[in-house]
N, C-alpha and C positions, 0 to 999 in steps of 0.2 A: 853817795856814789853808787852807780849801778854797774853791775857786772853783766856783760853780754856774752852769750855763747858764740861759738864760731858759726853756727847756723843762722844766727840773726844778722840781718844786714841793716845798715842805716838807710832810711828813705832818701831818695835822690834830692829832695828839697829844691834848691834853686840851681840845679845843674844846667849848664849852657848847652843848647841844642846845636849839634855840629852839622846837621843836615843842610844841604844847599838847596834853596828853592828852585823849582823847574822854571825856566824862562818862558814867557808867553809865546814867543815865536816857535819854540820847540813843540809846545802843545798844539799850536795852529798847524804846523807842518805835519805832525802825526795824524791829526784829524783830517787834513786834506788828503794825505796818502791813503788812509783807510777808506775815506769816501770814494776815492778813485778806484780802489779795488772793488768795492761794492757795486758802483755804477757800471764799471766795465764788465763785471761778472753778470749782472742782471740783464744788460742790453747786448751782450756778446761782442763788445768792442775789442778788437785785437790791436791794442796800442801798448807797446812795451813800456814799462815793465808790468803792465796790467793784463797781459795776454793770457789766453787760456791754453797756450802752447799747442795749438792745433797742428802746427808744423810737425811736432813729435808724436802726436796721437793719431794722425790720419793714416789709414791703411796704405801700404805701398803697393805699386803694381808689380807684376811678376817679371816685367821686362823694363829696360831703360835703354836710352839711345845716347850714343856719342858720335862724334864726327872726326874724320881725319883726312888729311891730304896726302896723296901718294904721288911722288915725283918720279919721272923717268929722266935719267941724265943722258948726256950725249953718247955715252958708251953702252946704253941700254940697261944699265943697272936701275933697280927700283929701290927707293928709300922714302921714308915718311917725311912730310913737311914739318920741320921744327918751328912752330909759331914763335917760340921764345927768341929765335935768332932773327926774326923780322923786326922792322921798326915798330915803335910803340903803337902807331896808328892801326896796325894790323893784328893786334893782340886779341881782338874780339872775334876770332875765327869761329868759335862754337856758336855764338849768337848769329853771326852771318850765315853759317852753314845750316843752322836749324830753320832758317826762313827760306832756304833755297827751294824746297819741295813745293811751296806755294807760288813760286815765281815763274814767269814764262821763260822759255829756253834762252832767248837772247840775254835776259837779265842774269840768268844762271851763269852763262859763259862770261859775261862781263865781270862778275864777282870772281870767278875762277881766274880769269886773265889778270885781274888786279893782284891777286895773291901770287900768281906765277911771276909777274913783273916785279913784285916786292922781293921775292926770293932771288931773282936775278940781280936786283939792285943790292941785295945783301951779300952777293958773292957766291950764291949757291947755283951750280949749273943745272938748268931745267930745260928739257926739251918738250915735256908734256906734263900736265898736272891733272890729276883726277881727285874729285872730292867725294868721299864716301860717307854714308850713314851706317854705323855699326849698331846692331840690335843685340843686346846682352840679355840672356835669360837668367834671372836671379835664382830661380828654383827649377829643378831639384839640384841639390848640392852634394858634393862628395868632399866632406871635410870643410875646407875653407874656400873651395873653388866650385863654380857651377859645372855641371856635368855636360852641358851642351856647348858646342863651339859658337863663337861670335859669327853672326850672319851680316855680311857687308853688302850694301846696295850702292851702286854708282849713281850719284846725283847729277854730276856733270863732268865733262873732260874738256880741256883746252890746251892751247899752246900759247906761250908768251907772245905778246905783241901789243899793238895799240888797242886801248880800250875805247870802244865806240862811244 
């Protein structure tokens, strides 16, 4: 009979291994994912989730543009066109307005008239509609707000009626 001290341990012998083997599809998936990261990184491919996040690392301009419609009601009051109150087909106002400066005058007025007619159809009284581009200076700032006022430029003005 042998006496063991507490510091001595019995060798594992035939202990059962509890580890679960990794499945072949998991290894293939990881290899494909890592290959995708390397290939996209080497060739500059911007395919999510392998992108280089150029959107977040590109320098920003010091100004940005937005667009708004300004309505004159029958009483002479001025209010902003609420695009959300128009039918769904007219919700792309920003995209349509951003293309107006490159359009000829009759096309500008036709787009304007279509929005004025949509406002009338939605129950908003409109005598005249103007579409403006607003230039926002991002810098310099005073706390959380830019220090310069927004500069608005009239792109087109129209009255509701038949779109030619």
